[in-house]
Biopython code that builds the backbone (N, CA, C, O; Angstrom):
import numpy as np
from Bio.PDB.StructureBuilder import StructureBuilder

atoms = [
    (1, "MET", "N", (-16.688, 14.072, 59.762)),
    (1, "MET", "CA", (-16.876, 15.081, 60.727)),
    (1, "MET", "C", (-16.755, 14.359, 62.104)),
    (1, "MET", "O", (-17.149, 13.222, 62.363)),
    (2, "GLY", "N", (-16.145, 15.223, 62.918)),
    (2, "GLY", "CA", (-15.973, 14.766, 64.315)),
    (2, "GLY", "C", (-17.004, 14.957, 65.319)),
    (2, "GLY", "O", (-17.995, 15.618, 65.010)),
    (3, "LEU", "N", (-16.898, 14.468, 66.468)),
    (3, "LEU", "CA", (-17.842, 14.663, 67.558)),
    (3, "LEU", "C", (-17.912, 16.220, 67.896)),
    (3, "LEU", "O", (-16.879, 16.882, 67.991)),
    (4, "ARG", "N", (-19.088, 16.732, 68.062)),
    (4, "ARG", "CA", (-19.384, 18.075, 68.484)),
    (4, "ARG", "C", (-19.928, 18.171, 69.842)),
    (4, "ARG", "O", (-20.643, 17.252, 70.241)),
    (5, "PHE", "N", (-19.693, 19.100, 70.545)),
    (5, "PHE", "CA", (-20.215, 19.482, 71.935)),
    (5, "PHE", "C", (-20.662, 20.815, 72.025)),
    (5, "PHE", "O", (-19.896, 21.756, 71.816)),
    (6, "THR", "N", (-21.968, 20.978, 72.352)),
    (6, "THR", "CA", (-22.479, 22.295, 72.567)),
    (6, "THR", "C", (-23.479, 22.238, 73.699)),
    (6, "THR", "O", (-24.306, 21.331, 73.794)),
    (7, "ARG", "N", (-23.372, 23.240, 74.554)),
    (7, "ARG", "CA", (-24.377, 23.512, 75.659)),
    (7, "ARG", "C", (-24.735, 24.873, 75.814)),
    (7, "ARG", "O", (-23.829, 25.689, 75.985)),
    (8, "CYS", "N", (-25.956, 25.259, 75.780)),
    (8, "CYS", "CA", (-26.496, 26.614, 76.007)),
    (8, "CYS", "C", (-27.161, 26.888, 77.445)),
    (8, "CYS", "O", (-28.089, 26.209, 77.885)),
    (9, "LEU", "N", (-26.660, 27.803, 78.017)),
    (9, "LEU", "CA", (-27.204, 28.219, 79.381)),
    (9, "LEU", "C", (-27.844, 29.446, 79.297)),
    (9, "LEU", "O", (-27.283, 30.411, 78.777)),
    (10, "SER", "N", (-29.216, 29.519, 79.862)),
    (10, "SER", "CA", (-29.859, 30.679, 79.810)),
    (10, "SER", "C", (-29.526, 31.581, 81.130)),
    (10, "SER", "O", (-29.894, 31.239, 82.254)),
    (11, "LEU", "N", (-28.796, 32.756, 80.870)),
    (11, "LEU", "CA", (-28.438, 33.574, 82.117)),
    (11, "LEU", "C", (-29.658, 34.348, 82.599)),
    (11, "LEU", "O", (-30.021, 34.267, 83.773)),
    (12, "ILE", "N", (-30.286, 35.092, 81.706)),
    (12, "ILE", "CA", (-31.398, 35.824, 82.005)),
    (12, "ILE", "C", (-32.372, 35.637, 80.724)),
    (12, "ILE", "O", (-31.838, 35.185, 79.712)),
    (13, "PRO", "N", (-33.558, 35.901, 80.684)),
    (13, "PRO", "CA", (-34.385, 35.894, 79.439)),
    (13, "PRO", "C", (-33.824, 36.839, 78.420)),
    (13, "PRO", "O", (-33.723, 38.045, 78.644)),
    (14, "GLY", "N", (-33.443, 36.243, 77.244)),
    (14, "GLY", "CA", (-32.809, 37.051, 76.017)),
    (14, "GLY", "C", (-31.389, 37.009, 76.142)),
    (14, "GLY", "O", (-30.794, 37.563, 75.218)),
    (15, "LEU", "N", (-30.668, 36.488, 77.060)),
    (15, "LEU", "CA", (-29.175, 36.394, 77.124)),
    (15, "LEU", "C", (-28.831, 34.892, 77.518)),
    (15, "LEU", "O", (-29.294, 34.303, 78.495)),
    (16, "ARG", "N", (-27.946, 34.381, 76.597)),
    (16, "ARG", "CA", (-27.514, 32.986, 76.918)),
    (16, "ARG", "C", (-26.046, 32.894, 76.551)),
    (16, "ARG", "O", (-25.476, 33.553, 75.682)),
    (17, "LEU", "N", (-25.466, 31.878, 77.431)),
    (17, "LEU", "CA", (-24.058, 31.603, 77.201)),
    (17, "LEU", "C", (-23.918, 30.254, 76.513)),
    (17, "LEU", "O", (-24.441, 29.258, 77.012)),
    (18, "ASN", "N", (-23.236, 30.196, 75.396)),
    (18, "ASN", "CA", (-23.076, 29.011, 74.526)),
    (18, "ASN", "C", (-21.615, 28.508, 74.812)),
    (18, "ASN", "O", (-20.606, 29.206, 74.711)),
    (19, "LEU", "N", (-21.660, 27.162, 75.192)),
    (19, "LEU", "CA", (-20.404, 26.537, 75.509)),
    (19, "LEU", "C", (-20.055, 25.529, 74.495)),
    (19, "LEU", "O", (-20.869, 24.638, 74.251)),
    (20, "TYR", "N", (-18.903, 25.582, 73.865)),
    (20, "TYR", "CA", (-18.509, 24.652, 72.968)),
    (20, "TYR", "C", (-17.261, 23.876, 73.370)),
    (20, "TYR", "O", (-16.672, 24.292, 74.368)),
    (21, "LYS", "N", (-16.792, 22.854, 72.768)),
    (21, "LYS", "CA", (-15.633, 22.063, 73.181)),
    (21, "LYS", "C", (-14.336, 22.966, 73.454)),
    (21, "LYS", "O", (-13.631, 22.777, 74.446)),
    (22, "SER", "N", (-14.093, 23.892, 72.569)),
    (22, "SER", "CA", (-12.941, 24.685, 72.788)),
    (22, "SER", "C", (-13.111, 26.200, 73.206)),
    (22, "SER", "O", (-12.150, 26.889, 73.546)),
    (23, "ASP", "N", (-14.358, 26.642, 73.155)),
    (23, "ASP", "CA", (-14.474, 28.108, 73.460)),
    (23, "ASP", "C", (-16.060, 28.356, 73.916)),
    (23, "ASP", "O", (-16.890, 27.463, 74.082)),
    (24, "ALA", "N", (-16.255, 29.658, 74.061)),
    (24, "ALA", "CA", (-17.621, 29.991, 74.428)),
    (24, "ALA", "C", (-18.100, 31.202, 73.744)),
    (24, "ALA", "O", (-17.256, 31.944, 73.244)),
    (25, "SER", "N", (-19.377, 31.501, 73.656)),
    (25, "SER", "CA", (-19.920, 32.689, 73.058)),
    (25, "SER", "C", (-21.078, 33.227, 73.694)),
    (25, "SER", "O", (-21.718, 32.466, 74.420)),
    (26, "LEU", "N", (-21.444, 34.355, 73.555)),
    (26, "LEU", "CA", (-22.727, 35.116, 74.171)),
    (26, "LEU", "C", (-23.681, 35.423, 73.161)),
    (26, "LEU", "O", (-23.350, 35.998, 72.124)),
    (27, "SER", "N", (-24.893, 35.057, 73.418)),
    (27, "SER", "CA", (-25.917, 35.381, 72.496)),
    (27, "SER", "C", (-27.022, 36.157, 73.033)),
    (27, "SER", "O", (-27.544, 35.811, 74.092)),
    (28, "ILE", "N", (-27.455, 37.262, 72.339)),
    (28, "ILE", "CA", (-28.567, 38.055, 72.734)),
    (28, "ILE", "C", (-29.809, 38.035, 71.706)),
    (28, "ILE", "O", (-29.657, 38.203, 70.496)),
    (29, "GLY", "N", (-30.890, 37.840, 72.241)),
    (29, "GLY", "CA", (-32.103, 37.762, 71.368)),
    (29, "GLY", "C", (-33.278, 36.944, 71.972)),
    (29, "GLY", "O", (-33.436, 36.914, 73.192)),
    (30, "HIS", "N", (-34.076, 36.304, 71.148)),
    (30, "HIS", "CA", (-35.243, 35.625, 71.560)),
    (30, "HIS", "C", (-35.482, 34.492, 70.688)),
    (30, "HIS", "O", (-34.694, 34.429, 69.744)),
    (31, "ARG", "N", (-36.426, 33.514, 70.758)),
    (31, "ARG", "CA", (-36.743, 32.502, 69.999)),
    (31, "ARG", "C", (-36.891, 32.878, 68.580)),
    (31, "ARG", "O", (-37.801, 33.680, 68.370)),
    (32, "GLY", "N", (-36.165, 32.461, 67.487)),
    (32, "GLY", "CA", (-36.169, 32.791, 66.257)),
    (32, "GLY", "C", (-35.210, 33.811, 65.800)),
    (32, "GLY", "O", (-35.036, 33.912, 64.586)),
    (33, "ALA", "N", (-34.561, 34.586, 66.609)),
    (33, "ALA", "CA", (-33.551, 35.539, 66.164)),
    (33, "ALA", "C", (-32.536, 35.842, 67.287)),
    (33, "ALA", "O", (-32.911, 36.280, 68.374)),
    (34, "TRP", "N", (-31.232, 35.598, 66.997)),
    (34, "TRP", "CA", (-30.205, 35.711, 67.864)),
    (34, "TRP", "C", (-29.034, 36.506, 67.272)),
    (34, "TRP", "O", (-28.770, 36.364, 66.078)),
    (35, "TYR", "N", (-28.315, 37.341, 68.050)),
    (35, "TYR", "CA", (-27.070, 37.913, 67.693)),
    (35, "TYR", "C", (-26.072, 37.361, 68.666)),
    (35, "TYR", "O", (-26.189, 37.478, 69.886)),
    (36, "THR", "N", (-24.998, 36.701, 68.004)),
    (36, "THR", "CA", (-24.008, 36.077, 68.855)),
    (36, "THR", "C", (-22.558, 36.684, 68.624)),
    (36, "THR", "O", (-22.115, 36.966, 67.510)),
    (37, "ILE", "N", (-21.881, 36.848, 69.823)),
    (37, "ILE", "CA", (-20.543, 37.402, 69.801)),
    (37, "ILE", "C", (-19.699, 36.275, 70.514)),
    (37, "ILE", "O", (-19.993, 35.770, 71.598)),
    (38, "GLY", "N", (-18.592, 35.957, 69.728)),
    (38, "GLY", "CA", (-17.611, 34.966, 70.285)),
    (38, "GLY", "C", (-16.224, 35.190, 69.804)),
    (38, "GLY", "O", (-15.959, 36.180, 69.121)),
    (39, "PRO", "N", (-15.296, 34.277, 70.148)),
    (39, "PRO", "CA", (-13.886, 34.557, 69.658)),
    (39, "PRO", "C", (-13.772, 34.376, 68.150)),
    (39, "PRO", "O", (-12.831, 34.956, 67.609)),
    (40, "GLN", "N", (-14.547, 33.697, 67.438)),
    (40, "GLN", "CA", (-14.572, 33.653, 65.936)),
    (40, "GLN", "C", (-15.289, 34.844, 65.420)),
    (40, "GLN", "O", (-15.484, 34.865, 64.204)),
    (41, "GLY", "N", (-15.711, 35.828, 66.127)),
    (41, "GLY", "CA", (-16.359, 36.863, 65.532)),
    (41, "GLY", "C", (-17.821, 37.039, 66.025)),
    (41, "GLY", "O", (-18.200, 36.582, 67.103)),
    (42, "ARG", "N", (-18.620, 37.731, 65.166)),
    (42, "ARG", "CA", (-20.068, 37.908, 65.482)),
    (42, "ARG", "C", (-20.891, 37.397, 64.376)),
    (42, "ARG", "O", (-20.459, 37.335, 63.225)),
    (43, "TRP", "N", (-22.069, 37.034, 64.716)),
    (43, "TRP", "CA", (-22.991, 36.550, 63.601)),
    (43, "TRP", "C", (-24.452, 36.755, 64.015)),
    (43, "TRP", "O", (-24.737, 37.104, 65.160)),
    (44, "VAL", "N", (-25.371, 36.536, 63.074)),
    (44, "VAL", "CA", (-26.777, 36.706, 63.257)),
    (44, "VAL", "C", (-27.561, 35.520, 62.861)),
    (44, "VAL", "O", (-27.384, 35.097, 61.718)),
    (45, "THR", "N", (-28.383, 34.934, 63.619)),
    (45, "THR", "CA", (-29.154, 33.791, 63.224)),
    (45, "THR", "C", (-30.577, 34.162, 63.314)),
    (45, "THR", "O", (-31.032, 34.760, 64.288)),
    (46, "VAL", "N", (-31.354, 33.766, 62.180)),
    (46, "VAL", "CA", (-32.752, 33.989, 62.133)),
    (46, "VAL", "C", (-33.336, 32.758, 61.576)),
    (46, "VAL", "O", (-32.832, 32.193, 60.606)),
    (47, "GLY", "N", (-34.450, 32.312, 62.209)),
    (47, "GLY", "CA", (-35.154, 30.969, 61.899)),
    (47, "GLY", "C", (-36.575, 31.023, 62.141)),
    (47, "GLY", "O", (-37.163, 31.973, 62.657)),
    (48, "LEU", "N", (-37.119, 29.887, 61.714)),
    (48, "LEU", "CA", (-38.586, 29.601, 61.871)),
    (48, "LEU", "C", (-38.653, 28.639, 63.110)),
    (48, "LEU", "O", (-38.346, 27.452, 62.999)),
    (49, "PRO", "N", (-39.044, 29.168, 64.237)),
    (49, "PRO", "CA", (-39.137, 28.224, 65.386)),
    (49, "PRO", "C", (-40.093, 26.882, 65.118)),
    (49, "PRO", "O", (-41.182, 26.951, 64.548)),
    (50, "GLY", "N", (-39.567, 25.790, 65.567)),
    (50, "GLY", "CA", (-40.171, 24.547, 65.568)),
    (50, "GLY", "C", (-39.938, 23.879, 64.159)),
    (50, "GLY", "O", (-40.329, 22.721, 64.013)),
    (51, "THR", "N", (-39.365, 24.493, 63.177)),
    (51, "THR", "CA", (-39.119, 23.744, 61.854)),
    (51, "THR", "C", (-37.827, 23.210, 61.752)),
    (51, "THR", "O", (-37.672, 22.227, 61.028)),
    (52, "GLY", "N", (-36.704, 23.775, 62.458)),
    (52, "GLY", "CA", (-35.379, 23.453, 62.309)),
    (52, "GLY", "C", (-34.724, 24.149, 61.063)),
    (52, "GLY", "O", (-33.571, 23.905, 60.707)),
    (53, "LEU", "N", (-35.514, 24.989, 60.466)),
    (53, "LEU", "CA", (-34.935, 25.960, 59.363)),
    (53, "LEU", "C", (-34.397, 27.124, 60.032)),
    (53, "LEU", "O", (-35.011, 27.644, 60.965)),
    (54, "TYR", "N", (-33.171, 27.611, 59.569)),
    (54, "TYR", "CA", (-32.492, 28.769, 60.045)),
    (54, "TYR", "C", (-31.502, 29.359, 58.971)),
    (54, "TYR", "O", (-31.102, 28.702, 58.009)),
    (55, "TRP", "N", (-31.165, 30.599, 59.216)),
    (55, "TRP", "CA", (-30.181, 31.198, 58.342)),
    (55, "TRP", "C", (-29.166, 32.001, 59.300)),
    (55, "TRP", "O", (-29.531, 32.786, 60.174)),
    (56, "THR", "N", (-27.974, 31.712, 59.026)),
    (56, "THR", "CA", (-26.945, 32.334, 59.773)),
    (56, "THR", "C", (-25.978, 33.170, 58.847)),
    (56, "THR", "O", (-25.439, 32.726, 57.833)),
    (57, "GLU", "N", (-25.847, 34.388, 59.326)),
    (57, "GLU", "CA", (-24.840, 35.167, 58.427)),
    (57, "GLU", "C", (-23.992, 36.058, 59.287)),
    (57, "GLU", "O", (-24.444, 36.508, 60.341)),
    (58, "THR", "N", (-22.716, 36.341, 58.852)),
    (58, "THR", "CA", (-21.866, 37.173, 59.561)),
    (58, "THR", "C", (-22.001, 38.595, 59.080)),
    (58, "THR", "O", (-21.909, 38.844, 57.878)),
    (59, "PRO", "N", (-22.204, 39.480, 59.921)),
    (59, "PRO", "CA", (-22.348, 40.982, 59.536)),
    (59, "PRO", "C", (-21.133, 41.446, 59.013)),
    (59, "PRO", "O", (-20.088, 40.963, 59.449)),
    (60, "PRO", "N", (-21.109, 42.427, 58.028)),
    (60, "PRO", "CA", (-19.826, 42.811, 57.331)),
    (60, "PRO", "C", (-19.033, 43.628, 58.543)),
    (60, "PRO", "O", (-19.616, 44.265, 59.420)),
    (61, "ALA", "N", (-17.779, 43.506, 58.441)),
    (61, "ALA", "CA", (-16.936, 44.244, 59.383)),
    (61, "ALA", "C", (-16.761, 45.630, 59.145)),
    (61, "ALA", "O", (-16.545, 46.054, 58.010)),
    (62, "ARG", "N", (-16.847, 46.429, 60.228)),
    (62, "ARG", "CA", (-16.769, 47.896, 60.065)),
    (62, "ARG", "C", (-15.324, 48.263, 60.022)),
    (62, "ARG", "O", (-14.549, 47.646, 60.754)),
    (63, "PRO", "N", (-14.875, 49.230, 59.218)),
    (63, "PRO", "CA", (-13.469, 49.588, 59.104)),
    (63, "PRO", "C", (-12.975, 50.190, 60.419)),
    (63, "PRO", "O", (-13.705, 50.938, 61.069)),
    (64, "VAL", "N", (-11.834, 49.894, 60.785)),
    (64, "VAL", "CA", (-11.203, 50.425, 62.086)),
    (64, "VAL", "C", (-10.813, 51.903, 61.655)),
    (64, "VAL", "O", (-10.176, 52.104, 60.621)),
    (65, "HIS", "N", (-11.197, 52.862, 62.443)),
    (65, "HIS", "CA", (-10.766, 54.316, 62.102)),
    (65, "HIS", "C", (-9.608, 54.610, 62.986)),
    (65, "HIS", "O", (-9.383, 53.896, 63.963)),
    (66, "TYR", "N", (-8.858, 55.642, 62.682)),
    (66, "TYR", "CA", (-7.725, 56.046, 63.500)),
    (66, "TYR", "C", (-8.185, 56.514, 64.853)),
    (66, "TYR", "O", (-7.435, 56.353, 65.816)),
    (67, "ALA", "N", (-9.375, 57.088, 64.999)),
    (67, "ALA", "CA", (-9.847, 57.653, 66.324)),
    (67, "ALA", "C", (-10.074, 56.458, 67.244)),
    (67, "ALA", "O", (-9.990, 56.631, 68.460)),
    (68, "HIS", "N", (-10.357, 55.253, 66.738)),
    (68, "HIS", "CA", (-10.557, 54.055, 67.587)),
    (68, "HIS", "C", (-9.270, 53.491, 68.028)),
    (68, "HIS", "O", (-9.209, 52.817, 69.056)),
    (69, "ARG", "N", (-8.207, 53.743, 67.274)),
    (69, "ARG", "CA", (-6.827, 53.189, 67.612)),
    (69, "ARG", "C", (-6.091, 54.100, 68.512)),
    (69, "ARG", "O", (-5.162, 53.669, 69.196)),
    (70, "ALA", "N", (-6.441, 55.276, 68.544)),
    (70, "ALA", "CA", (-5.716, 56.361, 69.197)),
    (70, "ALA", "C", (-5.615, 56.124, 70.831)),
    (70, "ALA", "O", (-4.536, 56.299, 71.397)),
    (71, "PRO", "N", (-6.675, 55.759, 71.486)),
    (71, "PRO", "CA", (-6.593, 55.429, 72.963)),
    (71, "PRO", "C", (-5.704, 54.263, 73.209)),
    (71, "PRO", "O", (-4.978, 54.266, 74.203)),
    (72, "PHE", "N", (-5.707, 53.217, 72.334)),
    (72, "PHE", "CA", (-4.793, 52.068, 72.608)),
    (72, "PHE", "C", (-3.416, 52.393, 72.482)),
    (72, "PHE", "O", (-2.597, 51.832, 73.209)),
    (73, "VAL", "N", (-3.043, 53.304, 71.573)),
    (73, "VAL", "CA", (-1.677, 53.790, 71.244)),
    (73, "VAL", "C", (-1.166, 54.438, 72.553)),
    (73, "VAL", "O", (-0.148, 54.091, 73.152)),
    (74, "VAL", "N", (-2.078, 55.504, 72.940)),
    (74, "VAL", "CA", (-1.773, 56.217, 74.121)),
    (74, "VAL", "C", (-1.430, 55.432, 75.396)),
    (74, "VAL", "O", (-0.506, 55.708, 76.162)),
    (75, "ALA", "N", (-2.340, 54.368, 75.525)),
    (75, "ALA", "CA", (-2.204, 53.527, 76.683)),
    (75, "ALA", "C", (-0.915, 52.752, 76.650)),
    (75, "ALA", "O", (-0.220, 52.619, 77.658)),
    (76, "ALA", "N", (-0.554, 52.162, 75.292)),
    (76, "ALA", "CA", (0.571, 51.498, 75.102)),
    (76, "ALA", "C", (1.881, 52.300, 75.428)),
    (76, "ALA", "O", (2.831, 51.772, 76.005)),
    (77, "VAL", "N", (1.868, 53.577, 75.031)),
    (77, "VAL", "CA", (2.980, 54.462, 75.302)),
    (77, "VAL", "C", (3.238, 54.641, 76.849)),
    (77, "VAL", "O", (4.329, 54.513, 77.404)),
    (78, "ILE", "N", (2.108, 54.941, 77.406)),
    (78, "ILE", "CA", (2.144, 55.092, 78.944)),
    (78, "ILE", "C", (2.681, 53.789, 79.666)),
    (78, "ILE", "O", (3.520, 53.843, 80.566)),
    (79, "ALA", "N", (2.155, 52.675, 79.219)),
    (79, "ALA", "CA", (2.580, 51.404, 79.880)),
    (79, "ALA", "C", (4.181, 51.211, 79.612)),
    (79, "ALA", "O", (4.950, 50.817, 80.489)),
    (80, "LEU", "N", (4.537, 51.509, 78.415)),
    (80, "LEU", "CA", (5.969, 51.251, 78.072)),
    (80, "LEU", "C", (6.856, 52.365, 78.927)),
    (80, "LEU", "O", (7.923, 52.050, 79.454)),
    (81, "GLY", "N", (6.402, 53.453, 78.990)),
    (81, "GLY", "CA", (7.151, 54.456, 79.836)),
    (81, "GLY", "C", (7.082, 54.079, 81.387)),
    (81, "GLY", "O", (8.077, 54.363, 82.054)),
    (82, "LEU", "N", (6.194, 53.575, 81.909)),
    (82, "LEU", "CA", (6.096, 53.014, 83.264)),
    (82, "LEU", "C", (7.022, 51.904, 83.410)),
    (82, "LEU", "O", (7.720, 51.870, 84.423)),
    (83, "ILE", "N", (7.126, 50.942, 82.485)),
    (83, "ILE", "CA", (7.987, 49.763, 82.510)),
    (83, "ILE", "C", (9.435, 50.336, 82.543)),
    (83, "ILE", "O", (10.276, 49.941, 83.350)),
    (84, "GLY", "N", (9.662, 51.290, 81.611)),
    (84, "GLY", "CA", (11.042, 51.927, 81.553)),
    (84, "GLY", "C", (11.430, 52.520, 82.909)),
    (84, "GLY", "O", (12.557, 52.340, 83.369)),
    (85, "MET", "N", (10.503, 53.220, 83.538)),
    (85, "MET", "CA", (10.838, 53.879, 84.819)),
    (85, "MET", "C", (11.155, 52.799, 85.901)),
    (85, "MET", "O", (12.130, 52.902, 86.646)),
    (86, "LEU", "N", (10.283, 51.769, 85.943)),
    (86, "LEU", "CA", (10.543, 50.721, 86.908)),
    (86, "LEU", "C", (11.804, 49.923, 86.700)),
    (86, "LEU", "O", (12.434, 49.412, 87.627)),
    (87, "ALA", "N", (12.130, 49.846, 85.441)),
    (87, "ALA", "CA", (13.520, 49.039, 85.151)),
    (87, "ALA", "C", (14.632, 49.859, 85.441)),
    (87, "ALA", "O", (15.677, 49.289, 85.755)),
    (88, "GLY", "N", (14.595, 51.289, 85.387)),
    (88, "GLY", "CA", (15.525, 52.134, 85.778)),
    (88, "GLY", "C", (15.752, 52.144, 87.298)),
    (88, "GLY", "O", (16.902, 52.128, 87.737)),
    (89, "MET", "N", (14.651, 52.170, 88.134)),
    (89, "MET", "CA", (14.698, 52.112, 89.535)),
    (89, "MET", "C", (15.217, 50.898, 90.072)),
    (89, "MET", "O", (15.772, 50.935, 91.171)),
    (90, "LEU", "N", (15.104, 49.756, 89.402)),
    (90, "LEU", "CA", (15.531, 48.458, 89.811)),
    (90, "LEU", "C", (17.060, 48.257, 89.558)),
    (90, "LEU", "O", (17.638, 47.324, 90.117)),
    (91, "GLN", "N", (17.708, 49.090, 88.749)),
    (91, "GLN", "CA", (19.237, 48.902, 88.493)),
    (91, "GLN", "C", (19.947, 49.732, 89.434)),
    (91, "GLN", "O", (21.177, 49.756, 89.431)),
]
sb = StructureBuilder()
sb.init_structure("model")
sb.init_model(0)
sb.init_chain("A")
sb.init_seg("    ")
for serial, (resi, resn, name, xyz) in enumerate(atoms, 1):
    if name == "N":
        sb.init_residue(resn, " ", resi, " ")
    sb.init_atom(name, np.array(xyz, "f"), 0.0, 1.0, " ", f" {name:<3s}", serial, name[0])
structure = sb.get_structure()
């Protein structure tokens, strides 16, 4: 196992920024229970304060519905249309 680097900065009570060697994550919660969101996904940590015992679990992923993808598709089509218009004006 290699050397690990972790630093936790408390932004406000109940919200902290976790800094790692290659990325960062954001945790919401309090002593004994945290919900963390980061580049590798999201996870929940529950523990007994002062004992060093804790449990970390990744919540099940929710399926992506078509309704959630539709705004992205519309924005992508508009962006491609604008790029095409700009390319036409430059020629």
